[in-house]
N, C-alpha and C positions, 0 to 999 in steps of 0.2 A: 432553536432546533439545531442539532448537531448534524452537519452534512457528512455522509459517508461516501467513500470512493471505493470502487471495485478494482481488484487487481487479479490478474491471472496467476494461478498457482504453478510452481515449478514442476510438480509431479504430473499434472494433467492440465494443459492450458485451456481445456474446455470448461474447467471449473474455476470459479472466481470466489474470492473472499472480500468482504466489505468491512471497512473500519474507518473511523475518523482520526484525524491527526491528534486529537485530544486523548485517544485511547492508546497511543503508541508509548511504550516504555523505552524501547531501544530498537535500533535497526542495525543488524550485523551483516556485513557483506559475505557472500559465499566465495569459495576459493576461486572460481572462474570469473568472478566479478560481473556476471550477467544477472544474478539473482541475489536476493537478500532474505535473511531471516528477520521477520518482524515479530517482536515480542510485545504483546499487549499488556496493559496494566492489570488485566484480569487473569494473566498467566497463560493465555492462549498464545501459540506460536504458529506462524505460517511462513513457509518458503514461497516467496512471490517473485515474479519476473520484474527485473529492474534494479538499478543501483539505489543507494540511499538518496542521492541527489534527484534521480528520476521520480522516486516515490514522493519525496517532499515537494517536488515541482508540481506534481498532480494536484496537491492540495492548494498550492499557490495559484495555479491556473483556475481552479474551481472557484476560489474566493474572488479573484479578479473578474471572472465572468458573471458572478452573481447568480449562478445556477446551482441546483443540487443534483444535476445530471451526473451519473456515474461515468467514469472514464476508465479505459483499459490501456495498459502499456503494451 
């Protein structure tokens, strides 16, 4: 089972998107460095809160904890 993590979107922080680390094609930092454009392998693109390091760290924390609980930045 692939664990997905939820991230708040840049446009509306009440909205979240969920994806797994395996779905990520590329993470591009936004100009102000507080947000990132996450490009998924299926072509979907999402501006989410967090830097590339913070986004990748969420998946590392999730794996170490052994849970599939969604986390928000």
